[in-house]
N, C-alpha and C positions, 0 to 999 in steps of 0.2 A: 546303305543297303544296295545290293546289286539288283539289276532289272529282273533277273530270274527269281531271286528271293522275293522281290516285291510282287511279281506276277503270281508266284506260288501262294503268297499271303492273300491276294485277291481271290484266287480260286477257292481257298479255304473259307474266306469270309462269304463268298457267294454261296458256297455249299451250305454253310451254317444258316444263312438267310433263307435260302430256298427250302431247307429241311424244316425250319420253323414255320414257314408259310404253308408248306404242304401238310404239316401236322394239323393245321387248323382249317385248311381249305381243300376242297376236292379238285385235283388237277389230273388230267388224263396223262397217261404214260407218254403219248406222242408230244405233248406240250412241255414236258419237263426239260428237254435240251434247249428249247427256245427260252424258257423262263430262266434257266441257269445262264445262258448267254446274255440275256438282257440285264440281269442283275450284275454280272461280271463287267459288262460294258459300262453300266452306270457307275460302278465303283471306280473303274479306271478313269472315266470322264471326270468324276469328282476329284480324284487325286491329282489329275493333271491340270485342274483348274479350267478345263474346257467348258464352255457354255452348253447347256442342255439343248437338244435340237429344238428348233422353232416349233411352237405349238400352233395349232389351228386357231383361226379367229374365234373369239368368244361367241357362243350361240346361246342366247337366253332360253329359259324353259318355255316362256311364252313371249309373244311380241310385246314390246314396251307399251304400245298404244292400248293393248287389251289387258294390261296388268292392273289398271285402275278401274274399279267398278264402284257404284255407290256404297255397297256394303262391305267390300274387302279390297285389299291390295295384294296382288300376287307377287311372290318373290321370284325374281328373274333367275336366281341361283338354282332353286329346286322346284319351283312351280307350286309351292304351298300357298294357301290363302290365309291372310291375317287381317285383323282389324288394325293392328299396329305392327309395323315391320321392324322397328328399331331394336327391340329386345332380341328378336330372332336373329337378326344380322350380327349382333354382338355375341350372343351365346354360341351360335352354330358356325359362324365364319370369322369371328373376331374382326368385324368391319364396322366402321362408323357410317352414318348415313352419307357423309361426304365421300368416303372411300367407295361406297356402293354406287353413288351417282357417277363418280369419275370412271369406275371400272366399266360401267355399261353405257357411258356417254349420255347420261340423262341431264336435263336442265337443272339448275340450282333450286328451282321451285317444285321439283318432282315431289309429290306427297309421300310421306312415310306412314300416314294414317288414312284409313278409309274416310271419305267425305261425310257419310252419314254418322259415323262414329264420332268424328270431330265435332259435328254440329250438336250431337246429343251431349257430349261432354261440355261443350261451351254453354249449352242451355242449363245444364245441371250446375255449373259453376256460377252462372248468373243468378239462379234461384237461391243459391247459398249465400249470395251477396259478395262473392269474390270479385276483386277488381274495382271496388268502389272505395272512395275516400272514407277514412274513418271519421266519425264525428268527434269533435273535441268535447271532452267532459269538463264541467266547471269545477 
């Protein structure tokens, strides 16, 4: 395929993508040329195998030191409060706790569960007799 045909194809693809986007989102008339240009550039970048422009350094929703409280753990991705963070990370961001800790530069012992919640669950398990040796029956 020639460069002109390829470029024409990208223009058509960009137009289709922008029209689909605009049909579901409000965009001012002044922003349309910028949007079309950005989509076209992204398509040409992907086709040429060029890397995306460097993104800014990650900025958490809250400082990591303030993300752990006795009653909840705050997600650094979106700032939401949870008693247990593991399920939220898996369903919303498809991340494991290890991925999350690595992404944000957290220590390996960074908790995924609020301290008071962990203590309450531990106490409940102990009352139920979990973690004890079974007695042998005769």
